[in-house]
C-alpha positions as CSV (number, residue, x, y, z in Angstrom):
1,M,10.7,-11.7,-39.6
2,T,10.1,-14.9,-41.6
3,S,7.3,-17.1,-40.6
4,E,9.8,-19.7,-39.4
5,R,11.5,-17.1,-37.1
6,S,8.2,-16.0,-35.7
7,R,7.2,-19.6,-35.0
8,S,10.4,-19.9,-33.0
9,L,8.9,-17.6,-30.4
10,I,5.6,-19.6,-30.0
11,G,5.4,-21.9,-27.1
12,R,5.9,-22.2,-23.3
13,W,9.2,-20.9,-22.0
14,K,10.8,-21.1,-18.6
15,S,14.2,-19.9,-17.3
16,I,17.2,-22.2,-17.8
17,D,18.2,-20.9,-14.3
18,P,15.2,-21.1,-12.0
19,W,17.1,-19.3,-9.3
20,Q,17.4,-16.2,-11.6
21,T,13.6,-16.0,-12.2
22,G,10.5,-18.0,-11.6
23,V,8.6,-16.2,-14.4
24,S,7.5,-18.3,-17.4
25,F,5.9,-17.2,-20.6
26,E,3.3,-18.7,-22.9
27,I,3.4,-17.1,-26.4
28,D,0.9,-17.7,-29.2
29,K,0.1,-16.0,-32.5
30,T,-3.4,-15.9,-34.0
31,D,-4.4,-14.1,-37.2
32,G,-0.9,-12.4,-37.2
33,A,-1.2,-11.0,-33.6
34,Y,0.9,-12.2,-30.7
35,S,-0.5,-12.9,-27.3
36,V,1.6,-13.3,-24.2
37,C,0.9,-14.8,-20.8
38,A,3.5,-14.1,-18.1
39,I,3.2,-16.4,-15.0
40,D,4.9,-16.1,-11.6
41,G,5.9,-19.7,-10.7
42,S,6.0,-18.9,-7.0
43,D,2.3,-18.2,-6.7
44,G,0.7,-18.7,-10.1
45,E,-0.1,-15.0,-10.6
46,K,-0.6,-14.0,-14.2
47,A,0.6,-10.4,-15.0
48,E,-1.4,-7.9,-17.0
49,I,0.3,-7.7,-20.4
50,Y,0.5,-4.5,-22.4
51,D,1.9,-3.1,-25.6
52,I,3.0,-6.3,-27.4
53,K,5.1,-5.5,-30.5
54,L,7.3,-7.3,-32.9
55,V,10.4,-5.2,-33.4
56,G,12.7,-6.8,-36.0
57,N,13.1,-10.4,-34.8
58,S,12.3,-9.5,-31.1
59,L,9.0,-9.5,-29.3
60,T,8.6,-6.7,-26.7
61,F,5.9,-6.2,-24.1
62,A,5.2,-4.8,-20.6
63,A,3.9,-6.9,-17.7
64,H,2.2,-5.3,-14.7
65,W,2.2,-7.4,-11.5
66,S,-0.1,-7.1,-8.5
67,S,2.9,-5.9,-6.4
68,G,2.9,-2.8,-8.6
69,Q,6.0,-3.8,-10.4
70,L,6.1,-3.0,-14.1
71,T,8.5,-5.1,-16.1
72,K,9.5,-4.5,-19.7
73,Y,10.6,-7.6,-21.6
74,T,12.3,-8.2,-24.9
75,L,12.4,-11.8,-26.2
76,R,14.7,-12.7,-29.0
77,P,15.0,-16.2,-30.7
78,L,18.4,-17.6,-30.1
79,G,18.8,-21.1,-31.7
80,G,16.3,-23.4,-29.9
81,D,16.0,-21.0,-27.0
82,I,15.0,-17.4,-26.5
83,E,17.1,-14.6,-24.9
84,V,15.1,-12.6,-22.4
85,T,16.1,-9.0,-21.5
86,F,14.1,-7.2,-18.9
87,T,14.0,-4.0,-16.9
88,Y,11.7,-3.4,-14.0
89,T,10.5,-0.7,-11.6
90,G,11.5,-1.1,-8.0
91,R,10.4,0.5,-4.8
92,S,12.5,1.5,-1.7
93,H,12.2,3.8,1.3
94,F,14.7,6.5,2.2
95,Q,15.3,8.3,5.4
96,R,17.0,11.7,6.0
97,D,20.8,11.3,6.4
98,A,21.8,12.0,10.0
99,G,24.4,14.5,8.7
100,D,21.9,16.5,6.7
101,K,21.7,20.1,8.0
102,S,18.7,21.3,5.9
């Protein structure tokens, strides 16, 4: 990644569609190492950030939230914006199906 491309990730980022996500990011780079702060806009919570890596022209990391949710993010520069791809853990409860004969 050229230094110009890596600088394009630096800054404060919020979703173009605030209904999709209220999470914002603050990204910095000091002495060649990236730092990330992920903030939940609904309550100001800052996630614990792990495993920050630059892979090609994308920045990847994991965020652990107090709810127990773990979200993996990939941020890629896209013109003057960034594209954010994420996957996350979820939790649900199941009950035995009424037709179950076991």
